[in-house]
N, C-alpha and C positions, 0 to 999 in steps of 0.2 A: 692386179690380183683379182682372182675370181673367188667369191665367197658365197656360201649358202647358209642362211639362217633358218633354223627350224623353230617355229613359233606356234603358240596356241592363242594368240590375240587377234580376234576377228576385226578389231578396230583398225588394223593396218589397212583394211580395204575401204575405210572411210577417208576420202581425200582430205577433209579438214581436221582430222584427228591429230592429236599431239604425237602419237606413236608413228603415224605416217610421216609427219614432218621429221622425226628423228631418223626414220629409215632413209629418207631422201638425203639427209646430211651424211649419214653413214656411207651410203652408196657413193656419193661424190668423193669421199675420202678414200674409200676402198678401191674404187675403179670400176668394179662390176659386182653388184650385190643382187643375189636371188633370195627371195624369202618364200619358203614353203610354210603356209600357215592355215590353221583353221579359219574358215571363211563362212559368211552368211550364205544361205541357200541361194543358188542361182548365180553366184559370183563367177567371174571369168578371169583369165590371166590378164595382167596389166603390165605394160612396159612404160616407164616414165623416166626417160634419160638413162642413167646408170642403174636405176632400180627396176627390178623385175619381180612381180608378185605372182605366185603360183597357189591357187586356192586348193584347200582340202576340205571337202564338204561331206555331208552324210552323218549318220548316227555316230556317237563317240567311239563305240567299239570298232566299227568299220573303219573309222579314220585311223585309229591306232594300228589296226592290221595293215592298212595301206601305207602308213607313214614310212616305214623302212624301205619298202619297195620303191615308192615314188621318189624318196630322197636319193636312193642309189641310182635310179634312172637319170636324175638331174645331174648328179656328180659325174657320171660317165659321159652323158651327152654334151654337157657344157664345159667339161674340163675343169671342174671345181677343184681348187687347191686346198680349201679349208672349209669344214662344215662346223657351224657353231649352234649349239642347242641352247634354248633360253632357260633350261633348268637341268639339274643333274639327276633327274628322275626318269620318267617314261620317255621324255623327249631326248634326254641325254643318252639313254640306252639305244634309242632308235638311231641317233646320230652315229654312235660308235659302231653299230651293226651295219649301217649304210656305208660308212667309210671303209669298212674292212675289205681289203683286196683291191682298193681303188687308188691308193697312194695319197688320198686326201688326209690332211691333218684333222684332228678332232679338238675342238675348243668348246668349253662349257661356261655358260654364264650362270652365276648364282645371284638371283634377285631376292631370295627369301632367306630369312634367318632360320634355316631348317634345323639347326642344332640347338635352338632355344628349347628349353624343357616344355614350353607351352605348345610347340609344334608337335612333338611326339605325343603329348597328353591329349591332343585334340581328337585323334582317330587312329584306328588300326591301320588305315591306308597310309597315313603319314609315317607311321613306324616302319611300314614296308618301304616307303620311299627313302627313308634314311638307309635302309639296307642296300637299296639300288645305288644310292650315292656312294656308299662304302665300296661298292664293287667297281663303279665306273670312273670315279674321280682319279684314282691312281693311274688310269689308262689314258687320261687326256693329255694332249700335248700343250695345252694352255688353259688357264682358268681365270675368269674375270669375276671378282666380287664387287658389289656395288657400294660397299662401305667397309670401314675398318672393323666394325663390329662383326660382320660376316666373315671377313678374312681371319680375324683372331680366333673365332670359334672353329674354323676349319684347320688352322695350323695347330691348335691345341689338340685336336682329335687325330689328325693324320700325320703331322710332323713332316719329315722329308719323304714320305711315301707318295706325296703329290707334288706337282709342279708348284712353285711358289705363286700364289694367286696375285694378280694385279688388281689394285683397287681403282676402278674407273666408275665414277658415279653416273647416274642418269642425267643427261643434259636437259636443262630447262631454259626457256627464254627468260632473260633477266629483265626485259621491259614489261611494263604493266599494260594489260589489255584495256580497251575501253570498257568502263563499268556498265553493268546492266542492272536495272531495278529488280528487286525481289517481287514476288506476287503481293498484291495488296494485303495488308495485315494490320492488326491493332496491337501488336506486341510492343512493349516498352524496352525490352532487352532481347536481343536476337543472337543466336549461336548458329554456326554452320558446320556441317560435317560433310566430307567429300570422300567417297571410296566405294568399293564393291560391297554389296550386302552379302557378305559371306561370314562363316562361323568365326574366322580368326579376327574379324573386325570388332566383335563383341558389342554390337550396336545395342543389345539389350542392356548392357551396363550404362550406356549413355541415357537410355530411357529411364533407368532406375535413378540416375542422377537428376534428370529433369523432374521426375515425380517428387523427389524430395525438395528440390529447389522451388517448385510451384507452390508448396505449402506456404512459403513466405513471400514469394514473388510470382503472383498468379499470372502476370502478363509476360512471362518469359516464353519465347518461342524457339523452336529448333527446326532449321531447314536442312533436309538430308538430300544430298545429290549422290545418286548411285543406284545401281540395280544389281541383282544377283539372286541366287537360289534361296536365300533366306528372307526375301522381301515379304512374302505372305506371313511368315512366322513373326517377323518384326512388327508388321502392321497389326497383327493380332495381339501382340504384347502391348503395343501402344494403346489399343482399345481396352485391354484388361486393366491397365494402369490409369485409365481415364484421361489419356493424353491426346486424343484425336484432335482436339482443338488447339493443342500446343505444338504439334508436330506436322510439318508439311513435307510430304514425299514428292520430290521433283524428278526422280528417275535419273538415268545416265544422260549427261549432257557434255558434249565436247568443249563447251565454253563455260564450264562451271566456275572457272577462275574469275570470270567477269563479275560474279555476284558477291565475291568476298568483300568488295568495297563497301557494301551496304549493311554489314552485320557488325555487332560489337566484338565478337570473339569466335575463335575456332575451337572445336573439341574433337579429340580422337581417343578412343578407348581400346585400341588394338591389343591383341595378345602378343603379336610379334610383327615386325616390319624389317625388310631387308634394308631399305633406304628411307623412303618417305618424302618424295618430291613435293608433296602437298605442303609440308612444313615450310619449305622454301618459298613456295608461291604465296602462302599466307603471310610469312614474315616480310616479303617484299611489298605486300599490300598494307603493311603496318597494322596488323591486327594481333592481339595477344592470343597466346596458345595455352590450352589446358590439354594435357596428354598423359598417356602412360609412358613408362620408361622403355621406349623401343626406338628402333631406327636411328635417326641422327641425334637423338637426345644423348647428351654426354660426349658426343663426337663433334658436332657442330654447334649445338645449342646447349648451354649450361642449364641444368635443372635448378640452379640457384638464382641466376640473374636474367636468363633469356626466355624461359618458359616455366610454367607451373606443372611439374611432373609428379606422378604417383605410381605406385606399384600396380602391376596388372591386376584388375579385379577389385581394387580398393575403392569401393563406392563412397565410403565416408570421406576419404581424402579428396577424391574428385569433386564431391559435393562442396567441400570446404573451399576448394580452389575456385570453383565457379562462383560461389557466393562472394569471395573476396573481390573478384572482378566486377560483379554487379554493384557492390557497395563502394568500390574505390576507383574513381575515375583517374587519379594520378597514377595509380599502379598500372592501369591499362596502358597508359601512354608510356610509362617507364619500360614495361615489358615489350611493347611494340617497337620502341626505339632500339632497345638492345637486340631483339631478334632480327630486326632489319640489318643492323650492323654485322651480326654474326652470319647471316645469309649471304650478304654481299662479299664478305671476306672469304667465305667458303667457295662461292662461285668464281671469284678471282683466282683462287688457288688451284682449281681443278683443270684449268687450261682448256685446250681445244679437245673436247671429248671425242668427236668423230675421228680426229687424227690419232688420238691415243688408242681408240678401239682398232683402227686400221693397223697400227703398229703392233698391238697385242696379237692380232690375227697373223700378221707377218712373222712374228716371233714363234708362233705355234707351227707355222709352215717350216720355218728353219729348223726347229727342233725335230720335226718329223723326218727331215732329210739327213740329219746327222747320224753317223753310224752308232749303233747301240753299244 
């Protein structure tokens, strides 16, 4: 089978990145995979076995204008049987338009819990994206959701107007990487956060928690791995709260998972998550988790026994839960043990993710060829 993925993740062009590793595995299962993706300036096409990368560079507006045309060129030139977009928004619309008149099936991947009320409340742009999804999801020949949470929200909204979504999670390596030491520090309790520095991650909530924690536990430190458009605003907020000595910004690192070993706990304060692969990575490293009720919480991890969970934006609750971990060593171990068991059970249940994705794409092709 020949498939084309339309993506906006430039890390695909980084050989050692986790997303590049996933694309290699998907390509091996699919047979021939082409990926048209946003790419760093100066990127060129790459062929790596069954995986073929096609860069899309330039200003964002130019990229969006070129996307449909470039995708259609690839579909026709390469005999693509199915085109899969990584979201049901701008990229999904481009996939649908590019496939029109070519005979290629359209498959949509839903990685974001876009029907969460926090998604629409975040911006006018997100509300417009929901309208786009309303338009194109019913036209797709196949839909992949990364979690039951995401599937449930779509089936409640669209019912039988859309193809039944398949739930295929994001595959992660179950083995533990070699640990790497954190930068030298004098903290007596350490937390780690890993993720993009974007609005939906609500990193400012994390800082508010740390500011309150520091009143009683002055030597608590937070290591933040990630980068994004909100970096400057977050650093400014840390300064306003007097936390510049307690927060260490380490930027985006492909090997961030290696540093989990050397912290006491993980914290996440997102407004919404489609999946949350980092939860699994932290659980496998046997570190306790404080989080908002998003992503895999309630689906893989019980908020009563596996993680300490709070409602989105509940600073008081998050502060209490972090304080409990600081004060209670047995609780940290209990949660770490339970989360590890839950993570391993989940990973065993998902099976061969690349093979499942290949089968999902094949089903979309078959549906495309069936008479209306």
